[in-house]
N, C-alpha and C positions, 0 to 999 in steps of 0.2 A: 388308762396308762398315763403316767406323768413322765415328762422328760425334764431332766435337770441339766442345766448348762453351767459351766464354770469358766471364769476368765483366767487365762494363764497368767502367771507372774510376769511374763515378758510383755503381754498386752497391757497389763496394769502399769507397768513401768513407762511404756510409750505414752499412755494417757496422762500420767503425772508430768512427764516432760512437756507435753503440749499445754496443759493447764498452767504450768509455771512459766513456760517460755513465752507464750503469747502476750501476757500482761507485761513481762519484762521488756519485750521488744517494743511494744507500744509506748511504754514509759520512756524508754531510751530514745525513741524517735522524737517524742515531744520535747524531752530535755535537750536534745541536739538542736532542735529548731529554736528553742528559747536561747540557748547559748550563742548560736550563730547570729540570730537577730540582734542580740545584745552587742556582739562584736561589730555589727554593721550600724550601730546607733549613730555614731558621729557622722558617718557618710550620709545617712538619711537626713539628719538634721541640716547639714550644710547644703545638701542638694535642694531640699524643698524650700528653704529660705531664699536661696539664690534664684530659683526658678519662679517663685511667686512674685518677687519684686521685679523680675524680668518681664512679667506678663501684665503688670498693672502700671497705670500712669501716676498713681499716688502711692508713695512708699507705705508699706505695712510695718508698723512699729510694734515690737514685742519687748515690753519692759519687765515682765516677770519670768523670763527664761523659757526654755523649751524642754519638755519632758518626753521621754519615750517609754511607753508601757505596753507590755504584752498581756497584762491581767485586767486592767481597769475596764476595758470594753471587750473582753474576750468573747468570742473567738477572733476578734479583730486585733491587729496591732494598731496602736494609736500614737500619733504624734501630737502632743498637746502644747498649744501656745498659751501662755499665761499673760494676762493683762495686755490684750491686743488692742490696738487703736489704728484708725485710718482717719486722716484729717479731712475736713470738708473743704473741697477745692473752690466752692462758690461763696461760702459764708465765713467771715472771719469771726474770731472769738473762741471760747472754750468748748463749744459744742462740736462733737466729732461726727463724722459720717457713721462710724462704727466704734464701739468700745465693748469689750467682753472680758470677763474674768477668765474665761476659757474658750478657746476654739480648737477643736480636735479634728484631725483628719484620720480616717480609719481605712485600713486596707487589710486584705487577706495576708496572714503571716507568711505564707509560702511565696507570695509575689515579691518579697524582699530579696529573694535569692536570684531573681532573673535580672535581665538587662533593663527592664522597665519596671518602675514602681507605680502601680495604679491605685489611686485613692478613690473609693466608691461611696463614701459616706462622710458627712460633716456634722459635727455637733457643736452648738453654740449655747453657752450657759451664762446667765447673770450679766446683763449689760444693757446696751441701748443701740438702736439702729434708727438713724434720723435721715429720712429721704426728703429731698427738697427740689422743687422745680420753679424757676423764676418766671417773670412775666414774658420773657422771650422764648420760653420753652427749654432753656438750658437746665440740665440736672446735675446733681452732685454724685450720682451713683453709677454713671456710665464710665467706669475707670479701667476697663479691660482694654489692652492694646488690640488692634486688628490682628487676626490670626496669622496673616502673611508676614507681619513684622516680628512675630515672636521667633526666637531662635529654636532650632531643632534640638530636642533634648530627650532624655530617657525618663522624664517624669511626666506622667499623664494623670490629670484629674478628671475622671469621668464619673461625675457624681450621679448616683441613682437614688440616694436617700439623703435627707436633711432633717435635723431635729433641733428645735429651738426651745429653750426652757428658761423662764424667768427673765425675759427681755422686754424692756420698754421700747415701743415702736411709735415713731411719729412720721407723718407724711404731710407735707405742705405743698400744694400745687397752686401757684398763683394764676395759672392759665384757666383753671376751673373754679377758683375761689373755694378750695377744699382744704380743710385742716383736720387731721386725724391724730388722736392720741390714745394708744392702746397698751395694755399689758399682755404680752404673749406668755401665758402661763405654761402652755405645752402645745407645740405645733409640730406635726410630723408630715413630711412631704416625701413622695416617692414617684419616680419617673425617669425616663432616659433624657435628662435635661439637655444633653448636647445635640439631640436630634432636632430637625426642623419641625417635625410633627410627632407628637407623643401624647400619651395619656398621663395626666397628673393626678395622683391620688393624694388626698390630704385629710387629716383629722386634727381638729384644733379645739383648744379651750382658751378663750380670750376674755379679758375684762375691758370694757369700754370706759375710758376716763372721759373722753369728749370727742364728738364728731360734729363738725360744722360745715355745712354746704350752703353757699350763697347767703350766709348770715343766719341760717336756720340750724338749730341744734337738734341732734338726733341721738337717741339711745344712751344718753349719759348715765353712767352707773350701772349698766346692764352687763350680765354675763352671757357670753355666746359660746355655744358648742356647735361644731360644724363637721359634717361628713360629706365631702364634696369630691367628685371626679370630673375633671375638665379635659376636653379634647383640645389640645393646644396646637395652634398654627403660628409659629414664631415669625414666619415671613410676613404674614398678613396681620400679625398681632391680634389674632382672633381667638377667643376662648369660649368653647361651647360646653354647656352643662350636660354631661352624661348622667350625673347623679348630683342632686343638691338637697341636702337635709340640714337645716339650720334651726337651732332652738335659741330663742332670746328669753332668758330666765325660764319660765314655764310655758312659753308660747312657741310652738313648732311650726316651721314653714317648709314647704317643698318648692324648689326652683327648677324651671326648665327655660331653655333659650340660650342666648349668647351675649357677649359684650366684646367690643373691639376698641383697642387703644388708638386714638387719633393724635395728630400733632398738638392740637389745642383743645382736646376734650376726649370724651369717652362715649361711644355709641352703644346704647342699650336696646335690647329687644328680648324681653323675657317675661315670664308669667310667675307670679307668686300665688301659692295656695296655702291657706291657713284654716284649719278646722280645730275648734277648741270646745271645752266643756264649761268655761267660765268667761263670759263676755267682759268682765271687769278687767281681765288681763290685757285687753286691747288698749284701754285708756292709758295704761302706763307706757305704751310704745309710741304714743303720739309725740310729734316734735314739740319742743318747749313752747313755741309760739302759739300752738293750737290748744294746749292743755287748759288754758284759762277758760276757753269756750265750753269745756266739759267739766268744769270744776264741781258742779253739783250733780253730774250724771252718775247713775248707779243702776245696777241690774244684775240678773243672774240667768243662766241658761246656756244651751249650746248654740253655736253659730258656725258659719262658714263664710270665708271671704276669699275672693279671687281678684287679683290685680294684674292687668297688662301694662307693662312699662315699655314705651317705645320713644326713641329720640336721642338727642345728644345732650350730655351734661357738660357744660362749659361755663365760663365766667358770664356769658350773656344768654345762655339758653338752659332750658330744663325740659326733660322728656315729658311726653303726654302720658297721663296715667288714667286708665279706666278701671273702675272698681265696681264689683257686684257682690252683694251679700245676701245671705239667708239666715234667718233667725228661727 
């Protein structure tokens, strides 16, 4: 026996209305959100500019105007600052603490309609970031006002993600005799930055122009890829490696341990492990001052190296390093 069923014309009509109605409703809601957000554009621009300058000690200058977009970083709404700069409060001259062709604050589109606008992601493109600490330990990057002095407002910046692309980075620390010059090709950070304790996830692609520590040069002209997770304790300024995978050109390292920022130095306590298939890659990683001793060294084959690093890096001290190797 075969049973045949047929759909009544009335049922077909209902399904047609559903199939047509649902997309129309969804499109209408999205369009309504876009139109409403566009109407709020001036309010958002004025509010964020006023509040940012209310919370920093060095004024943020925006010379290229401010754009509001619902499409460029969709599904986020984006407030894009063009040609942004922040002056260096310690060093005079043309060098800025920060300069960027674009700095964008991203938020959920629907948060625009509430009493509070919460920005959860920041994107910085094409520029430079120059951090500096003088001999007395004063720095040029601690520019946020204490939380208690900031006025109560309806703007919250609770960053959980940050992305940096095509930015030159320099760091000079006179207390530790350290000078760093990098190109941040692509750096992604994720974590609850406002919390005292949080996990910081990061993936980076960096090119080393120059690193100098106590007069010794390291890793000049090397490309670095890193996948690192840190357990951050902001109160103690301690950073514990939960995951550390770093590749220098073709040489990969794993890192365990921690480091702590001190007033006049950095305390290190960690282990590096490197296993490779070509020992010649190691010679390229040696500090410039040591390479001459290995000018005629050559070889091939697999190897394994483990290094324990413990102590304080400062202007007058260097950590103890124990190295073991297998060939």
